[in-house]
Each structure stands twice: as C-alpha cells, then as structure tokens.
C-alpha positions in Angstrom: 0.0 0.0 0.0 1.4 3.4 -1.0 2.3 6.1 1.6 -0.3 8.4 0.1 -3.1 6.0 1.0 -2.8 7.4 4.5 -4.0 10.7 3.3 -7.8 11.4 3.6 -10.1 10.0 0.9 -11.4 13.3 -0.5 -14.3 11.5 -2.2 -15.5 9.3 0.7 -19.2 9.3 1.5 -18.4 9.8 5.2 -16.8 13.2 4.5 -19.6 14.3 2.2 -18.8 12.9 -1.2 -21.6 12.0 -3.6 -21.9 10.3 -7.0 -24.0 12.8 -8.8 -24.7 11.0 -12.1 -23.6 8.1 -14.3 -24.4 7.5 -18.0 -25.3 3.8 -17.1 -25.8 1.7 -13.9 -27.8 -1.1 -15.3 -26.3 -3.9 -13.1 -25.0 -2.1 -10.0 -25.6 1.3 -8.5 -23.1 4.2 -9.0 -23.4 5.1 -5.3 -21.4 2.0 -4.3 -18.2 3.6 -5.7 -17.7 5.8 -2.6 -19.0 3.5 0.2 -16.8 3.7 3.2 -16.6 -0.1 3.8 -14.4 -2.4 1.8 -16.1 -4.2 -1.2 -17.8 -7.5 -0.3 -19.0 -10.4 -2.4 -22.2 -12.2 -1.5 -22.7 -15.3 -3.7 -26.0 -16.3 -5.1 -27.5 -12.8 -4.7 -29.3 -12.7 -8.0 -31.7 -10.0 -9.0 -33.8 -9.9 -12.1 -30.7 -8.3 -13.8 -28.2 -11.0 -12.7 -25.6 -11.4 -9.9 -25.6 -8.3 -7.7 -22.1 -6.8 -7.3 -20.9 -4.4 -4.6 -19.8 -1.7 -7.0 -20.8 0.2 -10.1 -21.5 -1.9 -13.2 -22.8 -0.9 -16.6 -24.3 -3.0 -19.3 -22.3 -4.4 -22.2 -22.0 -2.1 -25.2 -23.5 -3.6 -28.3 -23.6 -0.5 -30.6 -19.9 -0.6 -31.5 -19.1 2.7 -29.8 -15.8 2.9 -27.9 -17.4 4.5 -24.7 -16.5 5.5 -22.2 -19.0 4.9 -19.5 -18.7 7.6 -16.9 -19.6 8.7 -13.4 -19.5 12.2 -11.9 -18.3 12.4 -8.3 -18.5 15.5 -6.1 -15.7 15.5 -3.6 -16.6 15.8 0.1 -13.3 17.6 0.6 -12.0 19.9 -2.2 -8.3 19.6 -2.6 -5.3 18.4 -4.5 -5.3 14.6 -5.3 -2.0 12.7 -4.7 -3.1 9.2 -5.4 -6.1 7.4 -7.0 -7.3 3.9 -6.3 -9.6 2.2 -8.8 -10.5 -1.0 -7.0 -12.0 -3.8 -9.1 -12.5 -6.3 -6.2 -14.6 -9.3 -7.2 -14.9 -8.0 -10.8 -13.2 -10.8 -12.7 -14.8 -11.3 -16.1 -16.6 -7.9 -16.2 -14.1 -5.2 -15.3 -13.1 -2.5 -17.8 -9.8 -3.1 -19.6 -8.9 0.6 -19.3 -9.9 3.6 -17.1 -9.1 7.3 -17.0 -9.9 10.0 -14.3 -10.5 13.7 -14.9 -10.8 16.6 -12.5 -12.5 20.0 -12.4 -12.7 22.9 -10.0 -16.1 24.7 -9.9 -17.3 27.1 -7.3 -20.6 26.7 -5.5 -23.0 23.9 -6.2 -23.0 23.1 -9.9 -25.7 21.1 -11.6 -25.0 17.9 -13.6 -25.5 19.9 -16.8 -22.9 22.5 -15.7 -20.5 19.8 -14.8 -20.8 18.0 -18.2 -20.1 21.4 -19.9 -17.2 22.2 -17.6 -13.5 22.2 -18.5 -12.0 18.9 -17.3 -8.3 18.1 -17.1 -6.7 14.6 -16.9 -5.6 13.3 -13.5 -5.1 9.7 -14.5 -4.4 9.2 -18.3 -6.2 6.3 -20.0 -4.5 3.3 -18.5 -4.9 -0.5 -18.4 -6.1 -2.1 -15.2 -6.5 -5.6 -13.8 -9.6 -7.3 -12.4 -10.1 -8.1 -8.7 -7.2 -5.7 -8.0 -6.5 -2.5 -6.1 -5.2 -0.5 -9.1 -3.1 2.5 -7.8 -2.2 5.6 -9.7 0.1 8.4 -8.4 -1.1 11.9 -9.3 1.3 14.9 -9.7 -1.0 17.5 -11.3 -1.0 19.8 -8.3 -4.3 21.5 -9.0 -7.2 21.8 -6.6 -10.4 20.0 -7.7 -13.9 19.8 -6.5 -15.2 17.0 -8.8 -13.8 14.0 -10.6 -15.1 12.1 -13.6 -14.3 8.4 -13.6 -14.3 6.8 -17.1 -14.4 3.2 -18.0 -13.2 2.3 -21.5 -15.5 1.0 -22.8 -17.7 -0.5 -20.1 -17.7 -2.9 -17.1 -17.6 -2.8 -13.3 -15.6 -1.0 -10.6 -16.0 -1.7 -6.9 -14.6 1.4 -5.3 -12.9 4.7 -6.2 -10.6 6.4 -3.7 -9.2 9.9 -4.2 -6.4 10.4 -1.6 -5.1 13.9 -1.3 -4.5 17.1 0.6 -7.5 19.4 1.5 -7.4 22.9 0.2 -10.3 24.8 1.7 -11.7 28.1 0.3 -10.4 30.8 2.6 -13.7 32.8 2.4 -15.3 30.2 4.6 -12.5 30.1 7.2 -10.9 33.6 7.5 -12.6 35.5 10.4 -15.1 32.8 10.8 -14.9 30.2 13.7 -14.0 26.8 12.3 -12.5 23.5 13.4 -8.7 23.8 13.0 -8.1 20.1 12.6 -11.1 18.9 10.5 -10.1 16.9 7.5 -12.3 19.1 5.2 -10.4 22.2 6.5 -6.9 20.7 5.9 -6.2 19.1 9.2 -4.6 15.7 9.2 -2.7 13.3 11.3 1.1 13.4 10.6 2.1 10.5 12.8 0.9 8.3 15.6 2.2 5.7 18.0 -0.4 3.0 17.1 -3.4 2.6 14.9 -3.9 -1.1 15.3 -7.7 -1.2 15.4 -8.5 1.9 13.4 -6.6 4.8 11.8 -6.2 8.2 13.7 -7.6 10.3 10.8 -11.0 8.9 11.7 -11.1 11.3 14.6 -11.1 14.2 12.3 -14.1 13.1 10.2 -17.3 15.2 10.2 -20.4 14.2 12.1 -21.0 11.9 15.1 -19.0 8.7 15.2 -21.2 5.8 13.9 -19.6 2.9 15.7 -16.4 1.9 17.5 -14.3 1.4 14.3 -15.2 4.9 13.1 -12.8 6.5 15.5 -9.1 6.0 16.4 -8.3 3.0 18.6 -4.9 1.7 19.6 -4.1 -1.8 21.0 -3.7 -2.5 24.7 -0.3 -1.3 25.9 1.8 -3.7 28.1 4.5 -1.2 29.0 4.9 2.1 30.9 4.4 4.4 27.8 1.3 6.1 26.3 -0.2 6.4 22.9 -0.2 9.7 20.9 -1.1 11.3 17.6 0.5 14.4 16.0 -2.0 16.5 14.0 -1.3 19.3 11.5 -3.6 22.3 11.8 -5.3 23.8 8.7 -3.0 26.8 9.3 -1.1 28.4 12.2 -3.5 29.4 15.0 -3.9 29.8 18.7 -6.1 26.9 20.0 -8.6 27.9 22.6 -11.1 25.0 22.9 -10.7 21.3 22.6 -13.7 19.0 22.0 -13.0 15.3 22.5 -15.6 12.5 22.2 -15.3 8.9 23.4 -18.7 7.8 22.2 -18.9 4.0 21.7 -15.7 3.5 23.7 -17.1 2.0 26.9 -14.6 -0.5 28.2 -11.7 0.9 26.1 -11.6 4.7 26.5 -8.4 6.4 27.8 -8.1 7.1 31.5 -6.6 10.5 30.8 -5.6 12.8 27.9 -3.3 15.8 27.5 -2.6 18.2 24.6 0.6 20.0 23.5 1.2 22.4 20.7 4.3 23.1 18.5 5.2 26.4 17.1 6.7 27.0 13.6 10.1 27.1 15.3 9.4 23.7 16.9 8.9 25.0 20.5 6.6 22.8 22.6 3.7 24.7 24.2 1.5 22.9 26.9 -2.2 23.4 26.1 -3.9 20.9 28.4 -2.3 19.1 31.3 -3.2 15.4 31.9 -6.9 15.3 32.5 -9.4 12.5 33.4 -11.9 11.6 30.7 -15.0 9.5 30.8 -16.1 6.6 28.7 -18.8 6.9 26.0 -19.1 10.7 26.5 -18.4 14.1 24.8 -16.0 16.5 26.5 -15.0 20.1 26.1 -11.9 21.8 27.5 -10.6 25.4 27.7 -7.0 25.5 26.7 -4.2 27.5 28.3 -1.7 28.2 25.5 -1.2 31.8 24.3 1.2 31.0 21.4 0.2 30.3 17.8 1.0 26.7 16.8 1.2 24.7 13.6 0.5 21.3 15.0 -0.7 19.6 18.2 0.1 16.3 19.9 -2.8 14.5 21.6 -1.6 12.1 24.3 -3.8 9.3 25.6 -2.9 7.5 28.8 -2.2 4.7 28.6 -4.1 3.7 25.4 -7.7 3.5 24.1 -10.1 5.0 21.7 -11.1 8.5 20.6 -14.3 8.9 18.5 -13.9 12.5 17.4 -11.5 15.4 18.0 -12.2 19.1 17.4 -10.0 22.1 18.0 -11.1 25.8 17.8 -9.2 29.1 18.0 -8.3 32.2 16.0 -5.9 32.0 13.0 -2.7 34.0 13.2 -1.8 36.5 10.5 0.7 34.0 9.1 -2.0 31.3 9.2 -4.5 33.5 7.2 -1.8 34.3 4.7 -0.9 30.7 4.2 -4.5 29.7 3.6 -4.9 32.3 0.9 -1.6 31.5 -0.7 -2.3 27.7 -0.9 -5.7 28.3 -2.3 -4.4 30.7 -5.0 -1.5 28.5 -6.0 -3.7 25.4 -6.5 -6.9 26.9 -7.9 -7.1 27.9 -11.6 -8.3 31.4 -12.1 -7.1 32.7 -8.7 
C-alpha cells in the first residue's frame, strides 16, 4: 500500500462525497463507488438483472461505440489529489480493460449539466487495469479540484474509487469565521501516531458523530509504561482555545486521561492541556491554556484506548491566514 493511501479520501461518503450522475448503472448502482466499507461479495444474490455486485457496473455495449461509460463524483473535501485507487475487487470477467480519471474545479453547487459542460483536465491518463485488484495511480498534477469524472473504456464494473489527497479549503469560509482547525475538510490531518492497530487516527477528524467503534481511532492495549499519541497538523497556524473530545462507543476501552501539547513554527513545545481525566462513552469540552500560535498539536492518551472525534477551535494567526490564501491561490485555476 502506498504512503499516500494514509491521506484522507477526498471522495468518501463519510466526508460528504456524492456520486451525482452516471451514464449507465444497469447492473449495479453508482453510489457503491464511494461507500466507506471495503467491497464484499455475496454469492447467489441474483436479482432480475443478474448477480448483484458491490460496485458500479454498466451493461455491455452492443452498438460498436468505444465508450467511455462515466460517473461524476462531487468530492466531500475539495483539494489536490495525490493518489487514485480504482478497486475492481470481485470483478473478474466484467471489469473494464482501461480507465481514466479527470478533474474539475467549480465554485458553489454546480448542476450535472454545468459539470458536463465544464473544463475537465486529466488526472489519470487512459491506463490499463486488472480485475479483482486494487489499481493504484500516483497523481502529480498539483491543481485543486472539487469534482472527478471516472471513465471506463468501454464499459464494465468497478467496486470502489478512492481519491487520496490534501485538502485545500476556500479561505472565504475560514478567514474571520470560527471553524474546526483540525477537521479533514479544512486541511487538518494526522502526521504520525504511536499506534493505529484497530482503526486509523484520521478517523477522529471526520465530520459528524461517530457511527460505531471502528469509526474513531483506537490503539491496541499497551503492556509497557508508555502512552499512545497522535501528532496532528492544523489547517493553518492558529492559537487553540477550545478542545472537544468525544469517546462515544468506547465504553470499556476509553483512555483514562488525555493531554494536549502544541508546537510552534520554530518547533517549540507549548503545553495546552495538562493530563486530565476523561469519561467513557461521552463528549468532553476543555478550555486550553496556550497563548502562542502553533502549527500542529500532539494528543496524548494515557495509557491507550479509543477516541471517536476530536475538534479544535481558535483564531488564526496573521501567518495562518496568509498561508491559507496562498495555498488556495496556488492550486486553484483562475485565482
């Protein structure tokens, strides 16, 4: 698995992604492409259209046209893609021989008609793929996108599409407006952690309420004197003022205590919250003590356990506001 696969999936349903339209979905629904769970195969699940597959599947072309069949996906998180996964799990005799992926950056909430008429640019060139395989493609385009167009040449079935990348939020919705400094959609992400045995730490930064235990971050049981931790990059430099931490669903495996430290641009460590007792299966809110702008924070859990959601609020610094605007302008066509 590639290193970029640890980056957030910008298209995932859980972060707000949606499959807006497809030219054909005769055998299996387009919405399956961005389901959060891994593809599954259920034998002997026949409908009046044949074996039901956990993916998007179009009918066989009989008119001699080269295709492609296509699906339009609105990203839940606008950003710069770094890697694309076209997963053909369980599609063995019915996968497309080739695929391509295009991107577009449109403001607001464009209609399907507006998207079809938009200027698209290639993210993944037309490429051969294999069946029942996690087909990975590195992306080096560097442009911010809000939508992707997945093309199958000429037809067939794809189980899942993953668009891993770096969030690039629009500064007009962050500058001078309170927002979550570490939310995935705003550009926050986990840089490193001590352990993600049961579930990855980026789960903590997803939107909404945790749905079940595996939807948060959970480490294995420690058998030493240490503690688990996660280092998280902020959307931009800011002075954290409030921490919200939720242990919902973690009843027998919540941490006993947590603490939070910040790190300035120069690498100086700033204590934000001393070791503090937390409760199982409960939301928490803490006032923070730091007065310095920081670029990242380290959440410590003692000794181990699970965190469902993590939120961090506070004002941006001047440098933070400037970096948000610069990143948006550098990656967004027309700005």
